[in-house]
Structures are given as C-alpha cells and as structure tokens.
C-alpha positions in Angstrom: 105.5 -72.7 -44.5 102.3 -70.7 -44.6 99.4 -71.9 -46.7 99.2 -70.3 -50.1 96.7 -67.6 -50.9 94.1 -68.6 -53.5 92.2 -66.4 -55.9 89.4 -68.0 -57.8 88.6 -67.2 -61.4 84.8 -67.7 -62.0 83.8 -68.1 -65.6 80.6 -69.3 -67.3 80.3 -73.0 -67.6 82.7 -75.4 -66.0 85.8 -73.4 -66.6 86.7 -72.0 -63.2 90.3 -72.3 -61.9 92.6 -71.2 -59.1 95.5 -68.8 -58.8 97.8 -70.1 -56.0 100.1 -67.5 -54.6 102.8 -68.1 -52.0 106.4 -69.2 -51.3 107.8 -72.7 -52.0 105.0 -73.6 -54.4 107.2 -75.2 -57.0 108.3 -77.7 -54.5 104.9 -78.5 -53.0 103.2 -81.6 -54.3 99.8 -80.1 -53.7 100.5 -77.5 -56.4 100.4 -80.1 -59.1 97.7 -82.4 -57.8 94.2 -82.5 -59.5 95.4 -81.4 -62.9 94.3 -83.1 -66.1 95.6 -86.6 -66.4 98.0 -87.4 -69.3 100.9 -89.6 -70.2 103.2 -86.6 -71.1 103.6 -83.1 -69.8 105.7 -80.5 -71.7 107.4 -77.6 -69.9 108.0 -74.6 -72.1 110.6 -72.2 -70.9 113.3 -69.9 -72.1 117.1 -69.8 -72.0 117.1 -67.6 -68.9 114.5 -69.3 -66.7 115.0 -73.0 -67.7 118.5 -73.3 -66.0 117.0 -71.9 -62.8 113.7 -73.8 -62.4 113.0 -76.3 -65.2 114.7 -79.3 -63.4 112.9 -78.5 -60.2 109.5 -78.4 -61.9 110.3 -81.5 -64.0 111.2 -83.5 -60.9 107.8 -82.5 -59.3 105.8 -83.3 -62.4 107.4 -86.7 -62.8 105.4 -87.6 -59.7 102.3 -86.9 -61.7 103.2 -87.7 -65.3 105.1 -90.7 -66.7 107.2 -88.4 -69.0 108.0 -84.7 -68.9 109.7 -83.0 -71.8 111.3 -79.5 -71.8 111.2 -77.1 -74.7 113.6 -74.1 -74.3 113.0 -71.0 -76.4 115.1 -67.9 -76.9 114.5 -65.2 -74.3 113.0 -61.8 -75.1 110.0 -60.0 -76.5 111.6 -60.0 -79.9 111.2 -63.8 -80.0 107.4 -63.7 -79.3 106.7 -64.7 -82.9 105.8 -67.4 -85.3 109.2 -69.0 -85.2 109.1 -69.6 -81.5 105.5 -70.7 -81.6 106.4 -73.2 -84.3 109.2 -74.6 -82.1 106.6 -75.5 -79.5 104.3 -77.1 -82.2 107.3 -78.8 -83.9 108.1 -80.6 -80.6 104.5 -81.6 -80.0 104.1 -83.0 -83.5 107.5 -84.6 -83.8 106.8 -86.5 -80.6 103.3 -87.5 -81.7 101.8 -86.1 -78.5 98.1 -86.4 -78.2 95.4 -83.9 -77.2 95.6 -84.8 -73.5 99.1 -83.6 -73.3 99.5 -80.8 -70.7 101.7 -77.8 -71.3 103.4 -75.9 -68.5 104.4 -72.3 -69.2 107.5 -71.6 -67.0 108.6 -68.1 -67.4 107.4 -64.5 -67.8 104.6 -63.0 -70.0 106.2 -63.9 -73.3 106.5 -67.6 -72.4 103.0 -67.6 -70.9 101.4 -66.0 -73.9 103.1 -68.3 -76.5 102.6 -71.5 -74.5 98.9 -70.6 -74.1 98.5 -69.9 -77.8 100.2 -73.2 -78.7 97.8 -74.9 -76.3 94.9 -73.2 -77.9 95.7 -74.3 -81.4 97.4 -77.7 -81.0 94.8 -80.3 -82.0 92.2 -77.5 -81.4 93.1 -77.3 -77.8 95.1 -79.0 -75.1 95.3 -78.1 -71.4 98.0 -75.8 -70.0 99.1 -74.5 -66.7 100.7 -71.1 -66.0 103.8 -71.0 -63.8 104.8 -67.3 -63.9 108.3 -66.4 -62.8 108.1 -62.6 -63.2 106.2 -60.0 -61.2 104.5 -58.8 -64.4 103.3 -62.3 -65.3 102.2 -63.1 -61.7 100.0 -60.0 -61.4 98.7 -59.7 -65.0 99.6 -61.8 -68.1 99.2 -65.3 -66.5 95.7 -64.5 -65.4 92.6 -64.3 -67.6 93.4 -66.4 -70.7 94.8 -63.9 -73.2 97.3 -65.6 -75.4 99.1 -64.2 -78.4 102.2 -63.6 -80.4 103.4 -60.3 -81.9 103.3 -59.2 -85.5 105.8 -56.6 -86.9 102.8 -54.3 -87.5 101.3 -54.7 -84.0 101.8 -56.2 -80.6 99.7 -59.3 -79.5 97.7 -59.0 -82.8 97.6 -62.8 -83.3 96.2 -64.9 -80.5 93.2 -66.5 -78.8 91.3 -66.3 -75.5 92.2 -69.6 -73.9 92.1 -70.2 -70.1 94.7 -72.2 -68.1 93.9 -75.0 -65.8 95.7 -73.3 -62.9 98.1 -70.6 -62.1 101.0 -71.3 -59.7 102.6 -68.0 -58.6 105.6 -68.9 -56.5 107.0 -65.7 -55.0 110.4 -67.4 -54.5 111.0 -67.1 -58.2 111.1 -63.4 -57.9 114.4 -63.7 -56.0 116.2 -64.3 -59.3 114.3 -61.5 -61.1 116.6 -58.6 -62.3 115.8 -55.3 -60.8 114.7 -53.9 -64.2 112.2 -56.7 -64.6 110.9 -56.2 -61.1 110.3 -52.5 -61.7 108.6 -53.3 -65.0 106.2 -55.6 -63.2 105.4 -52.9 -60.7 103.9 -50.9 -63.6 101.1 -53.5 -63.9 100.6 -53.5 -60.1 100.3 -49.7 -60.1 97.7 -49.9 -63.0 95.1 -51.5 -60.8 94.8 -48.6 -58.4 93.6 -45.9 -60.8 91.3 -48.2 -62.7 89.6 -50.1 -59.9 90.8 -49.5 -56.3 91.8 -46.0 -55.0 92.8 -47.5 -51.6 95.2 -49.9 -53.3 96.9 -47.0 -55.0 97.4 -45.4 -51.6 98.8 -48.8 -50.3 101.2 -49.0 -53.2 102.5 -45.4 -52.5 103.0 -46.3 -48.8 104.7 -49.7 -49.6 106.7 -48.9 -52.7 110.1 -49.1 -51.0 109.2 -52.5 -49.5 108.1 -53.7 -52.9 111.4 -52.6 -54.4 113.2 -54.3 -51.5 111.4 -57.6 -52.4 109.7 -57.9 -49.0 107.8 -61.2 -49.5 104.8 -60.3 -47.4 104.3 -57.0 -49.2 104.9 -58.7 -52.6 102.4 -61.4 -51.7 99.7 -58.8 -51.0 100.4 -56.9 -54.2 100.1 -60.1 -56.2 97.0 -61.3 -54.4 95.2 -57.9 -54.7 96.2 -57.5 -58.3 94.9 -61.0 -59.2 91.7 -60.4 -57.3 90.9 -57.2 -59.2 91.7 -58.9 -62.5 89.7 -62.0 -61.6 86.7 -59.9 -60.9 87.0 -58.1 -64.2 87.6 -61.2 -66.3 84.8 -63.0 -64.6 82.4 -60.3 -65.9 83.9 -59.9 -69.3 86.1 -62.8 -70.4 86.5 -61.8 -74.1 86.9 -58.0 -73.7 83.6 -57.0 -75.0 83.5 -54.0 -72.6 84.6 -53.9 -69.0 87.8 -55.9 -69.5 89.2 -53.1 -71.7 90.0 -51.1 -68.5 92.9 -53.5 -67.9 94.6 -51.9 -70.9 95.1 -48.6 -69.1 98.5 -47.3 -70.4 98.7 -50.0 -73.1 97.6 -48.0 -76.2 100.6 -45.8 -76.1 102.7 -48.5 -74.4 102.1 -50.9 -77.3 102.9 -48.2 -79.8 106.2 -47.6 -78.0 107.1 -51.3 -78.2 106.2 -51.6 -81.8 107.8 -48.3 -82.8 111.1 -48.9 -81.1 111.2 -52.6 -82.0 110.2 -55.4 -79.6 112.5 -55.7 -76.7 114.0 -52.2 -76.7 111.7 -51.3 -73.8 110.3 -53.9 -71.5 106.5 -54.2 -71.7 106.0 -52.7 -68.2 108.3 -49.8 -69.0 106.2 -48.9 -72.0 103.0 -49.3 -70.1 104.3 -47.1 -67.3 105.0 -44.3 -69.7 101.7 -44.9 -71.4 99.9 -44.5 -68.1 101.4 -41.1 -67.7 100.2 -39.9 -71.1 96.8 -41.6 -70.7 96.4 -39.8 -67.3 97.3 -36.5 -69.1 94.7 -37.3 -71.7 92.2 -37.9 -69.0 92.9 -34.5 -67.6 92.7 -32.8 -71.0 89.3 -34.5 -71.5 88.1 -32.9 -68.3 87.8 -36.2 -66.4 90.4 -35.8 -63.6 92.3 -32.9 -62.0 95.9 -32.1 -62.8 96.8 -33.2 -59.3 96.0 -36.8 -60.2 98.3 -36.7 -63.2 101.1 -35.3 -61.1 100.5 -37.9 -58.4 100.6 -40.9 -60.8 103.7 -39.5 -62.6 105.5 -39.1 -59.2 104.7 -42.7 -58.2 105.9 -44.1 -61.5 109.1 -42.1 -61.3 109.6 -43.4 -57.7 109.3 -46.9 -59.1 112.2 -46.2 -61.4 110.1 -46.4 -64.5 110.2 -44.1 -67.6 107.7 -41.2 -67.8 109.2 -39.6 -71.0 108.1 -41.3 -74.2 110.6 -41.9 -77.1 110.6 -39.3 -79.9 108.8 -41.2 -82.6 106.8 -38.3 -84.0 103.1 -37.7 -83.6 102.1 -39.2 -87.0 104.0 -42.4 -86.3 102.4 -42.8 -82.9 98.9 -42.2 -84.4 99.7 -44.7 -87.2 100.7 -47.4 -84.6 97.8 -46.7 -82.3 95.3 -47.2 -85.2 96.4 -50.9 -85.2 95.5 -51.2 -81.5 92.8 -53.8 -80.8 90.6 -51.2 -79.1 90.5 -49.0 -82.2 87.2 -49.0 -84.1 86.9 -48.0 -87.8 90.3 -46.4 -87.6 89.3 -44.2 -84.6 91.7 -44.4 -81.6 90.2 -45.3 -78.3 91.9 -44.9 -74.9 91.3 -46.3 -71.4 90.9 -43.0 -69.5 90.5 -42.4 -65.7 87.1 -41.1 -65.1 87.6 -40.7 -61.3 90.2 -42.3 -59.0 89.4 -46.0 -59.0 87.1 -45.9 -62.0 88.1 -46.1 -65.7 86.3 -46.3 -69.1 87.0 -46.5 -72.8 86.8 -43.2 -74.7 87.3 -42.1 -78.2 89.9 -39.3 -78.2 90.4 -36.9 -81.1 93.7 -37.2 -83.0 94.4 -33.5 -82.3 94.2 -34.0 -78.6 96.4 -37.1 -78.7 98.9 -35.1 -80.8 98.7 -32.3 -78.2 99.6 -34.7 -75.4 102.4 -36.2 -77.4 103.9 -32.8 -78.2 103.6 -31.8 -74.5 105.6 -34.8 -73.5 108.3 -34.5 -76.1 107.3 -37.5 -78.2 106.6 -35.5 -81.4 
C-alpha cells in the first residue's frame, strides 16, 4: 500500500496539523497515533455512514482509547441544526465526559461542521478529528476549521472557527459515495481552478471523465491539490478577514439557493456549481473576464453533471437572501468574482447588475 500524501496546515502559534490523503487509512494504526490522549473518544456519524464505517473506526480507536462511544445523527442538510447539535452535547453531558474527550467526525460536510462546532463549545473546547467520507468534505469542508449549523434565515450563520487535530481522508470511503454526491463534490474541486490555479482547471478538464469513473490516482491528486490550495489560503487568513473569502466563489448565490428552496432540496455542491456559473457571468458583466471564460466554466460544470440553471425564486427573493450572506457589509451584497483566470477577489456588485444576471439565467 503506498504511503499517504500529507498536506500541512500552518497556523500561527502551535496549531499546525496534517491532512493525510490515501487509501486504506481507516485501517492503518498510524492514522490514529499521536492524537491527544483521553480516556474516551466519541465518534459522531449519521444513519448512512455509520453502518458502513463506524465499527471499523471504533475498532481502530479502541487500540488508542479505553472507551469509544458512537453518536448517530439523522442524515441530510436539513438536520444541520440545533436539534442535532444538542444530541451531540446531550451525549457528552449525560456521560459526564471531560474536556480531554476527543470527538471524531465520521461523515460528510454536515457531520464535520456539527461535530467541530460541538467540539468548539463543549466545555469551551475539546479536541476533534475530521474523518471525511465524501469528496466535498475531503477537498473543502473538513479543512480549515470552519464549523457551523444552519439557521432558517441563513446557511452556516451560527458557528465558530475551530481547527481539528488532524484530517484523515481515506479515498476508499468514496467507493460507497452515491454518484450525485460525487458530482456535488466535484463542484468544490472545480472551484479551486478559477480562483487560484489556472493549470489545475486545465487538469480538471482533461481528467474529468477519470474523476467521474472514480480513478483512485486521479481522485487522489484532485484531493491533494485542492487541500494544498486551501491550506495555503487558510494559513494566510484563518478567520476570513480578507483572502480566505475567495474560497466562497459560487457560494453567495449557492447559499441563497439552498436557503430559498429549503435545506436538502439541492446538495451544497450543486448549489455552488450553479452559483459559480452566475458569479462568472457577473465577473464578465463587471468587465473582469471575457465571455469565453464564462462559457468554458459553464461547459465544464455541465460535463460534470451539475446544474447550471438556477431555480426560479425571483430576483427580490434572491437579493433578500444574499443580504444575509456573511460577506455582505451594511446590507450591501459582495461577491467573489474572477479577476483573471487563477485569481479572484471580493467585489461589491450593484443590485441592478445582480438582478440582470438573475433575469438572464431565468431565476427571476
């Protein structure tokens, strides 16, 4: 078995950690060595992932911890809320677990976000480890310490910046990932090209069929390069004071779609994919990129089997939802726009221009 790839997150102070990427990592003892010592570990998973991988992870962790509990939550974005967060906290409190207890987030982005948030707030902070089992979580949400739950008025509006001790991205877990989830994860892979690496965008275009066919070598490179880009950005701007905002390319409209339709109607990656198409269109309308780039990105997203047509919520509803976006300032909507291929920035965009784009794409 080849040695895992390792991407390092470098943060101020003594808070650096590793992202380990490879096959068979759940079964490798080395994956779990050197983590914080504790009497008890708690695996948090969901009803879909737990039957597949929780016992395997628990057996490995029992070689490190005296006791390993498993908390199983409902599956789906619609359950990324206070009720699910409280189920994690209820278990920790009812078992009188101390502040050395280590949490393990076994699942996709929803589980990772909620487990991280629970770790951030339980006794003002306990250690946690990300064990992402979806492509989207492996390339994006498990990395960088953003944790949150949704609110009916806005996605990820309640949360904390709280870094994991380690990320273990076992590519074998992608074997059980439904095709729709795999495609949704590709949206976050595609995102990294326009914002940070033009050559990576070319690589994705050339290797898209292999990615969709789940070629492990190709998937491994996609995860490694995505994590390396995100690690570089997070290392410079952990708490999204400036540069880190570029990682939200496509997310302003994407989050509006998720909130407007109801969480879970569209997968996060599907909404982001569509949001990237409209954000690219806005970039062109702002005079930043040529029309050819917009068409190129739209073609790639269509090839990936992801939506490029936004739901018809109406321009006013979209604008209302986007004003709740975390990048908004004083009620003004700001977008991550592509300034040139491989470079992005945060821009204020007039409501009239946003409405124009929404109308042009049939969203109004």
